[in-house]
C-alpha positions as a printed NumPy array, in Angstrom:
array([[  6.962,  13.717,  10.631],
       [  5.897,  15.23 ,   7.354],
       [  6.482,  13.472,   4.061],
       [  5.126,  14.006,   0.616],
       [  3.373,  10.805,  -0.289],
       [  2.703,  10.287,  -3.963],
       [  0.717,   7.216,  -4.885],
       [  0.778,   6.189,  -8.56 ],
       [ -2.814,   5.058,  -9.152],
       [ -3.962,   2.367, -11.591],
       [ -7.583,   2.471, -12.71 ],
       [ -9.518,  -0.81 , -12.881],
       [-12.994,  -1.529, -14.218],
       [-14.747,  -4.735, -13.215],
       [-18.197,  -5.146, -14.763],
       [-19.019,  -1.472, -14.353],
       [-17.377,  -1.106, -10.932],
       [-14.5  ,   1.379, -10.998],
       [-11.694,   1.306,  -8.459],
       [ -8.119,   2.494,  -8.186],
       [ -5.15 ,   0.718,  -6.616],
       [ -1.685,   1.914,  -5.766],
       [  1.356,   1.136,  -3.638],
       [  3.392,   3.417,  -1.41 ],
       [  6.263,   1.625,   0.266],
       [  4.857,  -1.119,   2.459],
       [  1.261,   0.056,   2.024],
       [ -1.331,  -0.995,  -0.558],
       [ -4.013,   1.617,  -1.199],
       [ -7.431,   1.327,  -2.786],
       [-10.12 ,   3.834,  -3.728],
       [-13.559,   2.492,  -4.687],
       [-16.335,   4.291,  -6.525],
       [-19.425,   3.15 ,  -4.705],
       [-22.798,   4.852,  -4.825],
       [-22.931,   8.23 ,  -6.509],
       [-21.021,  10.706,  -4.338],
       [-19.468,   8.049,  -2.064],
       [-15.839,   7.045,  -2.563],
       [-14.429,   4.636,   0.02 ],
       [-10.713,   4.249,   0.543],
       [ -8.477,   1.911,   2.518],
       [ -4.8  ,   1.456,   3.276],
       [ -3.407,  -2.006,   4.034],
       [ -0.049,  -2.753,   5.662],
       [  1.449,  -5.506,   3.495],
       [  4.205,  -6.208,   6.032],
       [  1.931,  -6.248,   9.052],
       [ -0.185,  -9.263,   8.208],
       [ -2.161,  -7.555,   5.432],
       [ -4.358,  -5.696,   7.882],
       [ -6.197,  -2.484,   7.112],
       [ -4.577,   0.383,   8.989],
       [ -6.763,   3.249,   7.761],
       [-10.207,   3.5  ,   6.106],
       [-12.549,   6.281,   5.21 ],
       [-15.001,   7.869,   2.786],
       [-15.048,  10.985,   0.653],
       [-17.544,  12.734,  -1.59 ],
       [-15.405,  12.52 ,  -4.73 ],
       [-12.256,  10.899,  -6.075],
       [ -9.957,  13.91 ,  -5.495],
       [-11.201,  14.054,  -1.909],
       [-10.478,  10.353,  -1.423],
       [ -7.025,  10.809,  -2.963],
       [ -6.299,  13.702,  -0.583],
       [ -7.514,  11.661,   2.404],
       [ -5.249,   8.733,   1.429],
       [ -2.25 ,  11.058,   1.115],
       [ -3.028,  12.645,   4.479],
       [ -3.347,   9.235,   6.151],
       [ -0.1  ,   7.999,   4.564],
       [  1.737,  11.037,   5.926],
       [  0.717,   9.916,   9.44 ],
       [  1.929,   6.301,   9.032],
       [  5.483,   5.074,   9.631],
       [  7.456,   4.286,   6.509]])
């Protein structure tokens, strides 16, 4: 099943820590700027007990965004 997932991201800054959050259907997504060159991402199923269903890392924010979109395309809507 191929879909075109499009997550509208909101940028947040908390005492110098930058992260992005977004929702896509039943899933909550988050991208965190960690150490330089390390962007972690996670997808949580809000209808499945708020459990993380996918996690990963990327070298930059666009890479993390692409990884989230790829992972969302594999998940049931």
